[in-house]
OpenMM code with the backbone's topology and positions (N, CA, C; nanometers):
from openmm import Vec3, app, unit

residues = "MET ASN ILE HIS ASP ILE GLY LYS SER GLY ASN VAL ASP ARG SER GLY ASP ARG THR THR ARG ALA GLY VAL ARG ASN ASP VAL LEU VAL PRO PHE VAL PRO LYS ASP GLU ALA LYS ILE SER ALA SER SER ARG GLN THR ALA ALA ALA ILE GLY ASN LEU THR GLU ARG ALA ARG GLN ASP GLY ASP ASP ARG ALA SER LEU VAL ALA ALA ALA LEU GLU ARG LEU GLN SER GLY ALA LEU ASP GLN ASP SER VAL TYR GLY ALA THR ALA GLN LYS LEU LEU ASP ALA LYS PHE LEU SER GLY".split()
positions = [
    Vec3(2.0659, 2.2914, 5.1268),
    Vec3(1.9326, 2.3009, 5.1794),
    Vec3(1.9252, 2.2150, 5.3041),
    Vec3(1.8677, 2.2696, 5.4045),
    Vec3(1.8523, 2.2003, 5.5302),
    Vec3(1.7084, 2.1520, 5.5397),
    Vec3(1.6874, 2.0227, 5.5320),
    Vec3(1.5536, 1.9651, 5.5294),
    Vec3(1.4810, 1.9806, 5.6633),
    Vec3(1.5523, 2.0016, 5.7681),
    Vec3(1.4893, 2.0157, 5.9008),
    Vec3(1.4229, 2.1514, 5.9159),
    Vec3(1.4590, 2.2491, 5.8347),
    Vec3(1.4019, 2.3831, 5.8463),
    Vec3(1.2897, 2.4103, 5.7459),
    Vec3(1.2386, 2.3114, 5.6788),
    Vec3(1.1407, 2.3338, 5.5729),
    Vec3(1.0116, 2.3940, 5.6275),
    Vec3(0.9563, 2.3447, 5.7279),
    Vec3(0.8280, 2.3920, 5.7798),
    Vec3(0.8386, 2.5144, 5.8688),
    Vec3(0.9560, 2.5597, 5.9068),
    Vec3(0.9707, 2.6672, 6.0051),
    Vec3(0.9569, 2.8063, 5.9429),
    Vec3(1.0086, 2.8298, 5.8258),
    Vec3(1.0053, 2.9659, 5.7723),
    Vec3(0.8980, 2.9840, 5.6640),
    Vec3(0.8345, 2.8789, 5.6202),
    Vec3(0.7240, 2.8919, 5.5274),
    Vec3(0.7616, 2.8819, 5.3803),
    Vec3(0.8889, 2.8903, 5.3463),
    Vec3(0.9252, 2.8723, 5.2059),
    Vec3(1.0585, 2.8002, 5.1963),
    Vec3(1.0889, 2.7549, 5.0838),
    Vec3(1.2125, 2.6824, 5.0598),
    Vec3(1.2861, 2.7545, 4.9479),
    Vec3(1.4059, 2.7920, 4.9728),
    Vec3(1.4868, 2.8574, 4.8706),
    Vec3(1.5711, 2.7514, 4.8015),
    Vec3(1.5386, 2.7242, 4.6791),
    Vec3(1.6101, 2.6207, 4.6074),
    Vec3(1.7047, 2.6786, 4.5024),
    Vec3(1.7237, 2.8041, 4.4990),
    Vec3(1.8074, 2.8634, 4.3960),
    Vec3(1.9514, 2.8127, 4.4043),
    Vec3(1.9971, 2.7790, 4.5202),
    Vec3(2.1330, 2.7274, 4.5344),
    Vec3(2.1475, 2.5845, 4.4855),
    Vec3(2.0369, 2.5119, 4.4771),
    Vec3(2.0416, 2.3725, 4.4343),
    Vec3(2.0379, 2.3558, 4.2827),
    Vec3(2.0009, 2.4579, 4.2112),
    Vec3(1.9844, 2.4490, 4.0670),
    Vec3(2.1202, 2.4374, 3.9991),
    Vec3(2.1299, 2.3380, 3.9133),
    Vec3(2.2556, 2.3219, 3.8403),
    Vec3(2.2536, 2.4128, 3.7176),
    Vec3(2.3650, 2.4285, 3.6536),
    Vec3(2.3725, 2.5167, 3.5372),
    Vec3(2.3019, 2.4555, 3.4169),
    Vec3(2.2890, 2.3238, 3.4140),
    Vec3(2.2214, 2.2596, 3.3012),
    Vec3(2.0710, 2.2822, 3.3050),
    Vec3(2.0141, 2.3103, 3.4173),
    Vec3(1.8698, 2.3287, 3.4304),
    Vec3(1.8347, 2.4764, 3.4156),
    Vec3(1.8876, 2.5403, 3.3136),
    Vec3(1.8619, 2.6819, 3.2905),
    Vec3(1.7230, 2.7062, 3.2348),
    Vec3(1.7033, 2.8215, 3.1793),
    Vec3(1.5745, 2.8604, 3.1247),
    Vec3(1.5440, 2.7734, 3.0025),
    Vec3(1.4234, 2.7282, 2.9971),
    Vec3(1.3839, 2.6395, 2.8887),
    Vec3(1.2863, 2.7135, 2.7965),
    Vec3(1.3177, 2.7174, 2.6693),
    Vec3(1.2299, 2.7789, 2.5714),
    Vec3(1.1727, 2.6696, 2.4819),
    Vec3(1.0429, 2.6508, 2.4905),
    Vec3(0.9767, 2.5538, 2.4042),
    Vec3(0.9276, 2.6253, 2.2787),
    Vec3(0.9566, 2.5676, 2.1658),
    Vec3(0.9105, 2.6226, 2.0391),
    Vec3(0.8115, 2.5235, 1.9799),
    Vec3(0.6909, 2.5696, 1.9556),
    Vec3(0.5883, 2.4845, 1.8989),
    Vec3(0.5825, 2.5071, 1.7480),
    Vec3(0.5982, 2.4007, 1.6754),
    Vec3(0.5898, 2.4064, 1.5301),
    Vec3(0.4553, 2.3481, 1.4905),
    Vec3(0.3732, 2.4245, 1.4178),
    Vec3(0.2413, 2.3710, 1.3812),
    Vec3(0.2542, 2.2542, 1.2844),
    Vec3(0.1707, 2.1544, 1.3059),
    Vec3(0.1704, 2.0353, 1.2214),
    Vec3(0.0412, 2.0345, 1.1412),
    Vec3(0.0545, 2.0352, 1.0118),
    Vec3(-0.0617, 2.0315, 0.9245),
    Vec3(-0.0704, 1.8911, 0.8652),
    Vec3(-0.1722, 1.8132, 0.9035),
    Vec3(-0.1838, 1.6776, 0.8485),
    Vec3(-0.2156, 1.6826, 0.7001),
    Vec3(-0.1637, 1.5873, 0.6265),
    Vec3(-0.1869, 1.5792, 0.4826),
    Vec3(-0.2725, 1.4565, 0.4528),
    Vec3(-0.3659, 1.4749, 0.3623),
    Vec3(-0.4468, 1.3613, 0.3184),
    Vec3(-0.3608, 1.2707, 0.2313),
    Vec3(-0.3717, 1.1423, 0.2565),
    Vec3(-0.2908, 1.0471, 0.1815),
    Vec3(-0.3692, 0.9179, 0.1678),
    Vec3(-0.3640, 0.8610, 0.0499),
    Vec3(-0.4322, 0.7335, 0.0258),
    Vec3(-0.3347, 0.6381, -0.0412),
    Vec3(-0.3370, 0.5153, 0.0028),
    Vec3(-0.2537, 0.4125, -0.0585),
    Vec3(-0.3461, 0.3108, -0.1240),
    Vec3(-0.3272, 0.2914, -0.2540),
    Vec3(-0.4121, 0.2006, -0.3299),
    Vec3(-0.3294, 0.0788, -0.3689),
    Vec3(-0.3793, -0.0375, -0.3347),
    Vec3(-0.3058, -0.1611, -0.3624),
    Vec3(-0.3038, -0.1902, -0.5120),
    Vec3(-0.2129, -0.2766, -0.5517),
    Vec3(-0.2000, -0.3142, -0.6922),
    Vec3(-0.3262, -0.3854, -0.7418),
    Vec3(-0.3848, -0.4693, -0.6584),
    Vec3(-0.5065, -0.5402, -0.7008),
    Vec3(-0.6228, -0.4427, -0.7187),
    Vec3(-0.6289, -0.3393, -0.6357),
    Vec3(-0.7341, -0.2383, -0.6519),
    Vec3(-0.7135, -0.1581, -0.7790),
    Vec3(-0.5887, -0.1307, -0.8129),
    Vec3(-0.5615, -0.0602, -0.9393),
    Vec3(-0.6026, -0.1466, -1.0587),
    Vec3(-0.5770, -0.2775, -1.0500),
    Vec3(-0.6165, -0.3678, -1.1581),
    Vec3(-0.7685, -0.3740, -1.1711),
    Vec3(-0.8375, -0.3780, -1.0588),
    Vec3(-0.9832, -0.3812, -1.0599),
    Vec3(-1.0387, -0.2533, -1.1211),
    Vec3(-0.9830, -0.1388, -1.0827),
    Vec3(-1.0284, -0.0110, -1.1382),
    Vec3(-1.0042, -0.0058, -1.2891),
    Vec3(-0.8904, -0.0578, -1.3345),
    Vec3(-0.8608, -0.0602, -1.4780),
    Vec3(-0.9587, -0.1513, -1.5517),
    Vec3(-0.9911, -0.2665, -1.4925),
    Vec3(-1.0860, -0.3587, -1.5557),
    Vec3(-1.2243, -0.2952, -1.5663),
    Vec3(-1.2668, -0.2270, -1.4627),
    Vec3(-1.3973, -0.1596, -1.4657),
    Vec3(-1.3961, -0.0487, -1.5710),
    Vec3(-1.2861, 0.0229, -1.5800),
    Vec3(-1.2729, 0.1259, -1.6830),
    Vec3(-1.2829, 0.0676, -1.8230),
    Vec3(-1.2194, -0.0488, -1.8445),
    Vec3(-1.2265, -0.1148, -1.9750),
    Vec3(-1.3690, -0.1604, -2.0071),
    Vec3(-1.4377, -0.2169, -1.9078),
    Vec3(-1.5763, -0.2603, -1.9292),
    Vec3(-1.6669, -0.1411, -1.9602),
    Vec3(-1.6440, -0.0318, -1.8915),
    Vec3(-1.7240, 0.0885, -1.9164),
    Vec3(-1.7022, 0.1389, -2.0584),
    Vec3(-1.5771, 0.1409, -2.1003),
    Vec3(-1.5451, 0.1862, -2.2362),
    Vec3(-1.6078, 0.0945, -2.3417),
    Vec3(-1.6026, -0.0351, -2.3171),
    Vec3(-1.6642, -0.1297, -2.4116),
    Vec3(-1.8146, -0.1092, -2.4192),
    Vec3(-1.8772, -0.0818, -2.3056),
    Vec3(-2.0218, -0.0597, -2.3042),
    Vec3(-2.0583, 0.0677, -2.3795),
    Vec3(-1.9730, 0.1668, -2.3766),
    Vec3(-1.9998, 0.2935, -2.4456),
    Vec3(-1.9771, 0.2838, -2.5960),
    Vec3(-1.9140, 0.1798, -2.6439),
    Vec3(-1.8836, 0.1657, -2.7857),
    Vec3(-1.9948, 0.0938, -2.8619),
    Vec3(-2.1122, 0.0870, -2.8062),
    Vec3(-2.2227, 0.0157, -2.8704),
    Vec3(-2.2823, 0.0902, -2.9890),
    Vec3(-2.2484, 0.2110, -3.0115),
    Vec3(-2.3015, 0.2845, -3.1270),
    Vec3(-2.3681, 0.4138, -3.0857),
    Vec3(-2.4074, 0.4884, -3.1871),
    Vec3(-2.4658, 0.6197, -3.1635),
    Vec3(-2.6118, 0.6145, -3.1224),
    Vec3(-2.6843, 0.5095, -3.1612),
    Vec3(-2.8260, 0.5023, -3.1296),
    Vec3(-2.8507, 0.4267, -2.9993),
    Vec3(-2.7690, 0.4525, -2.9002),
    Vec3(-2.7794, 0.3839, -2.7718),
    Vec3(-2.9138, 0.4128, -2.7051),
    Vec3(-2.9631, 0.5335, -2.7162),
    Vec3(-3.0900, 0.5684, -2.6518),
    Vec3(-3.2034, 0.4826, -2.7053),
    Vec3(-3.2048, 0.4586, -2.8352),
    Vec3(-3.3114, 0.3761, -2.8919),
    Vec3(-3.2955, 0.2300, -2.8506),
    Vec3(-3.1715, 0.1828, -2.8400),
    Vec3(-3.1475, 0.0456, -2.7921),
    Vec3(-3.1950, 0.0278, -2.6484),
    Vec3(-3.1645, 0.1266, -2.5650),
    Vec3(-3.2049, 0.1195, -2.4242),
    Vec3(-3.3570, 0.1247, -2.4135),
    Vec3(-3.4221, 0.2093, -2.4912),
    Vec3(-3.5686, 0.2194, -2.4873),
    Vec3(-3.6328, 0.0879, -2.5314),
    Vec3(-3.5790, 0.0269, -2.6364),
    Vec3(-3.6341, -0.1010, -2.6840),
    Vec3(-3.6131, -0.2108, -2.5804),
    Vec3(-3.4960, -0.2135, -2.5191),
    Vec3(-3.4679, -0.3154, -2.4166),
    Vec3(-3.5578, -0.2962, -2.2955),
    Vec3(-3.5802, -0.1723, -2.2555),
    Vec3(-3.6672, -0.1441, -2.1412),
    Vec3(-3.8106, -0.1887, -2.1712),
    Vec3(-3.8567, -0.1637, -2.2927),
    Vec3(-3.9916, -0.2054, -2.3306),
    Vec3(-4.0057, -0.3574, -2.3271),
    Vec3(-3.9040, -0.4288, -2.3784),
    Vec3(-3.9068, -0.5754, -2.3767),
    Vec3(-3.8990, -0.6294, -2.2340),
    Vec3(-3.8208, -0.5628, -2.1505),
    Vec3(-3.8064, -0.6056, -2.0108),
    Vec3(-3.9382, -0.5880, -1.9358),
    Vec3(-4.0024, -0.4745, -1.9549),
    Vec3(-4.1278, -0.4468, -1.8846),
    Vec3(-4.2423, -0.5343, -1.9349),
    Vec3(-4.2355, -0.5756, -2.0596),
    Vec3(-4.3419, -0.6599, -2.1140),
    Vec3(-4.3276, -0.8063, -2.0701),
    Vec3(-4.2111, -0.8428, -2.0175),
    Vec3(-4.1883, -0.9798, -1.9735),
    Vec3(-4.1301, -1.0690, -2.0807),
    Vec3(-4.0993, -1.0120, -2.1960),
    Vec3(-4.0456, -1.0920, -2.3070),
    Vec3(-3.9060, -1.1462, -2.2765),
    Vec3(-3.8364, -1.0833, -2.1862),
    Vec3(-3.6994, -1.1273, -2.1547),
    Vec3(-3.6936, -1.2234, -2.0367),
    Vec3(-3.8069, -1.2525, -1.9758),
    Vec3(-3.8104, -1.3373, -1.8567),
    Vec3(-3.8315, -1.4836, -1.8961),
    Vec3(-3.7334, -1.5369, -1.9714),
    Vec3(-3.7394, -1.6754, -2.0162),
    Vec3(-3.5997, -1.7370, -2.0052),
    Vec3(-3.5983, -1.8673, -1.9809),
    Vec3(-3.4696, -1.9358, -1.9689),
    Vec3(-3.3875, -1.9281, -2.0973),
    Vec3(-3.4535, -1.9308, -2.2117),
    Vec3(-3.3803, -1.9245, -2.3386),
    Vec3(-3.3106, -1.7891, -2.3545),
    Vec3(-3.3726, -1.6832, -2.3057),
    Vec3(-3.3119, -1.5499, -2.3129),
    Vec3(-3.1918, -1.5426, -2.2192),
    Vec3(-3.2047, -1.6002, -2.1001),
    Vec3(-3.0916, -1.6003, -2.0051),
    Vec3(-2.9723, -1.6739, -2.0653),
    Vec3(-2.9984, -1.7886, -2.1261),
    Vec3(-2.8910, -1.8676, -2.1859),
    Vec3(-2.8245, -1.7958, -2.3020),
    Vec3(-2.9040, -1.7342, -2.3882),
    Vec3(-2.8490, -1.6616, -2.5031),
    Vec3(-2.7666, -1.5414, -2.4579),
    Vec3(-2.8148, -1.4722, -2.3549),
    Vec3(-2.7405, -1.3568, -2.3022),
    Vec3(-2.6082, -1.4003, -2.2415),
    Vec3(-2.6114, -1.5066, -2.1636),
    Vec3(-2.4880, -1.5579, -2.1035),
    Vec3(-2.3887, -1.6014, -2.2111),
    Vec3(-2.4386, -1.6660, -2.3151),
    Vec3(-2.3508, -1.7109, -2.4241),
    Vec3(-2.2881, -1.5919, -2.4971),
    Vec3(-2.3657, -1.4863, -2.5194),
    Vec3(-2.3118, -1.3658, -2.5846),
    Vec3(-2.2020, -1.3023, -2.4994),
    Vec3(-2.2222, -1.2994, -2.3684),
    Vec3(-2.1196, -1.2434, -2.2789),
    Vec3(-1.9923, -1.3277, -2.2832),
    Vec3(-2.0072, -1.4593, -2.2836),
    Vec3(-1.8911, -1.5475, -2.2909),
    Vec3(-1.8185, -1.5334, -2.4241),
    Vec3(-1.8940, -1.5290, -2.5337),
    Vec3(-1.8331, -1.5178, -2.6661),
    Vec3(-1.7573, -1.3855, -2.6823),
    Vec3(-1.8095, -1.2798, -2.6225),
    Vec3(-1.7447, -1.1496, -2.6333),
    Vec3(-1.6316, -1.1337, -2.5317),
    Vec3(-1.6118, -1.2361, -2.4473),
    Vec3(-1.5128, -1.2301, -2.3386),
    Vec3(-1.5310, -1.1030, -2.2553),
    Vec3(-1.6569, -1.0697, -2.2326),
    Vec3(-1.6922, -0.9472, -2.1632),
    Vec3(-1.6414, -0.9456, -2.0192),
    Vec3(-1.6436, -1.0600, -1.9542),
    Vec3(-1.6018, -1.0656, -1.8140),
    Vec3(-1.4545, -1.1011, -1.7978),
    Vec3(-1.3850, -1.1305, -1.9048),
    Vec3(-1.2435, -1.1665, -1.8915),
    Vec3(-1.1516, -1.0513, -1.9267),
    Vec3(-1.2067, -0.9356, -1.9565),
    Vec3(-1.1257, -0.8156, -1.9833),
    Vec3(-1.0888, -0.8108, -2.1237),
] * unit.nanometer
topology = app.Topology()
chain = topology.addChain("A")
for resn in residues:
    res = topology.addResidue(resn, chain)
    for name in ("N", "CA", "C"):
        topology.addAtom(name, app.Element.getBySymbol(name[0]), res)
């Protein structure tokens, strides 16, 4: 290629400059489908297991749970449970049952 003749004829023929390695290029596009993935830490698995155990323990209170809940709601709304002695007794029952220690 003669660089001095570039502007004189209006085009540049570069076919002679092309090496054999720069042949026709075929690009193939492969579709990528992202996958949902979640990684759960060991401490999160332990927390989930502890919550599951607490839930199961709460469900084992007996068959008349609806009546227990209704009675507790009535006592709560009446203000009978809003006393320091009730808070202390409830906390002691939770500790004795090891409710928070799994």
